[in-house]
C-alpha positions in Angstrom: 0.0 0.0 0.0 1.6 3.3 -1.0 1.5 6.7 0.8 -1.4 8.0 -1.4 -3.7 5.1 -0.5 -2.8 5.4 3.2 -3.5 9.2 3.1 -6.9 8.6 1.4 -7.9 5.9 3.8 -6.9 8.1 6.8 -8.8 11.1 5.4 -11.9 9.1 4.7 -11.7 7.5 8.2 -11.6 10.9 9.8 -14.6 12.1 7.9 -16.5 8.9 8.7 -15.7 9.4 12.4 -17.0 12.9 12.3 -20.2 11.8 10.7 -20.7 9.1 13.3 -20.2 11.8 15.9 -23.1 13.8 14.3 -25.4 10.8 14.6 -24.4 10.0 18.2 -24.5 13.6 19.4 -28.0 14.8 20.3 -28.5 18.5 20.0 -31.2 20.5 21.6 -32.3 23.1 19.2 -32.6 26.6 20.6 -36.1 27.4 21.9 -38.0 29.4 19.3 -41.5 30.6 19.3 -43.8 28.4 17.1 -44.2 31.2 14.6 -40.4 31.7 14.1 -39.9 27.9 13.7 -42.7 27.7 11.1 -41.3 30.6 9.1 -37.8 29.1 8.8 -38.6 25.4 8.4 -39.5 25.5 4.6 -36.2 27.3 3.9 -34.2 24.9 6.0 -35.8 21.9 4.4 -35.1 23.4 0.9 -31.5 24.0 1.9 -31.1 20.4 3.0 -32.7 19.2 -0.2 -30.3 21.3 -2.3 -27.3 20.0 -0.3 -28.4 16.4 -0.8 -28.6 17.2 -4.6 -25.1 18.8 -4.4 -23.8 15.7 -2.6 -25.1 13.5 -5.4 -23.8 15.9 -8.2 -20.2 16.0 -6.8 -20.1 12.3 -6.0 -17.1 11.1 -8.0 -18.9 8.2 -9.7 -21.6 10.5 -10.8 -19.1 13.2 -12.0 -17.1 10.6 -13.9 -20.2 9.2 -15.7 -21.5 12.7 -16.5 -18.3 14.4 -17.6 -16.2 11.6 -19.2 -15.1 12.5 -22.7 -13.2 10.1 -24.9 -9.8 11.1 -26.2 -8.8 13.6 -23.5 -5.8 13.3 -21.2 -5.9 12.5 -17.5 -4.7 16.0 -16.8 -7.6 17.5 -18.8 -10.1 15.2 -17.0 -8.6 16.2 -13.6 -9.2 19.9 -14.4 -12.8 19.2 -15.6 -13.6 17.2 -12.5 -12.2 19.7 -10.1 -13.7 22.7 -11.8 -17.1 21.1 -11.8 -16.9 20.3 -8.1 -15.9 23.9 -7.3 -18.7 25.3 -9.5 -21.3 23.1 -8.0 -20.2 23.9 -4.4 -19.9 27.6 -5.1 -23.4 27.7 -6.6 -24.8 26.2 -3.4 -22.7 27.9 -0.8 -25.5 30.2 0.4 -27.3 27.1 1.8 -25.0 27.1 4.8 -27.2 29.9 6.2 -30.0 27.4 6.7 -28.3 24.2 7.8 -26.4 23.2 10.9 -22.7 23.8 11.0 -22.1 20.0 11.2 -24.1 19.5 8.0 -22.3 22.2 6.2 -18.9 20.9 7.4 -19.8 17.5 6.1 -20.6 18.9 2.6 -17.4 21.0 2.6 -15.3 18.0 3.7 -16.8 15.9 0.9 -15.8 18.6 -1.6 -12.3 18.8 -0.3 -11.9 15.0 -0.1 -13.1 14.6 -3.6 -10.6 17.1 -4.9 -7.9 15.5 -2.8 -8.6 12.1 -4.2 -8.6 13.4 -7.8 -5.3 15.2 -7.2 -3.6 12.3 -5.5 -4.7 9.7 -8.1 -3.7 11.9 -11.0 -0.3 12.4 -9.3 0.3 8.7 -9.5 -0.4 8.4 -13.2 2.2 9.0 -16.0 2.0 12.2 -18.0 0.7 10.2 -21.0 -2.2 8.7 -19.1 -5.7 9.1 -20.5 -8.9 10.3 -18.9 -10.1 6.7 -18.9 -7.0 5.7 -16.8 -7.7 8.4 -14.3 -11.4 7.5 -14.1 -10.7 3.8 -13.7 -8.2 4.4 -10.9 -10.5 6.8 -9.0 -13.4 4.3 -9.2 -11.1 1.5 -8.0 -10.2 3.5 -5.0 -13.8 4.3 -4.2 -14.9 0.7 -4.5 -12.2 -0.4 -2.1 -13.5 1.8 0.7 -14.7 -0.5 3.5 -17.3 1.8 5.0 -19.0 2.8 1.8 -18.8 5.9 -0.4 -18.3 9.2 1.4 -21.0 10.9 -0.5 -23.5 8.3 0.8 -22.5 9.0 4.4 -22.8 12.7 3.9 -26.3 12.3 2.3 -27.3 10.2 5.3 -26.2 12.9 7.7 -28.1 15.5 5.7 -31.2 13.3 5.7 -30.9 12.8 9.5 -30.6 16.6 10.1 -33.6 17.3 7.8 -35.7 14.7 9.6 -34.9 16.3 13.0 -36.4 19.6 11.6 -39.6 17.9 10.5 -40.3 16.4 13.9 
């Protein structure tokens, strides 16, 4: 196992532990008047909905299947993947106003982890590698994760938070 694989595994493990802490830690929401809670609930739920969609859109398997182009280099694919992640994230950055800090941190960590995986995998490939080589290597690493894909864990955390609001 090389240093890149160890780094990815440690990073993913740290994120997974943070998400488990979210599920184990029970918050008590601040006491609000019923009118104030009613006014903000639709916006909060919409924000969680948009972040779940963002999580799915920046999931590496989904990005690869949506953006893969035959005949381009691994470097070009790396740029396309990273730019798409950044654009999707930036487009939805205002949603942090309506969600818990833990939820926003989970989404931000997903973005950073995905970019890190892309950079690390592309760094292990020769300069002549194709986009298909990069995509294949990324998918292999994702499939080897023992605790499931990170985007699925983030989506579960977001769903959990949204369901707490609906109670």
